[in-house]
C-alpha positions, 0 to 999 in steps of 0.5 A: 006801944013799947019797944022790947027791952032787949038789947041788940047783941054787939059784935065783939071784934077781938084780935086772935093769935096769928102766926107765932103769937100766943096768949099769956097771963102777966105773972110778975112785973119786973120793972123797966116795962118788962114783965114775966108772962105765963104763955099757953104753950107752956112757957115762961117769957120775959116779955116788954112792952115796945117803945110804940105802946109804952104810953098807951098800954098800962099792964097789971098782974093777971092781965091777959096779953098777946105775946109775940115770941122774939125771932131769937131766944123765942123760948124765953123772951118776947113783945107784948102786942096788946092787952084784952079787956073783960069783954073780950076775954069773955069772947075768948073763953067762950070760943076756947082760946083760953083752954090752958088758963081755966085758973085765971081769976075772974075779972 
């Protein structure tokens, strides 16, 4: 007797924005581990990849990232905390976290 062909649905753990953190879409790479990120709060920030993540985090344009604005100059600058994978992006879309980014390209 064959087992059913359906795979059990895997639980996807997705970090969501907490506190001052906000989701964003990378618009442009500027160089020196910095990039312009269009955030969901309507602001465009010049964000950097912190030193502890520099070798681990490879980011391209149109990636969805989690940004934490700086304590000072929080309107214009921030740090990139992580990059979301395609399955995590689908989960965020289903749960309504990416309402402001309907115009992003499909992965």
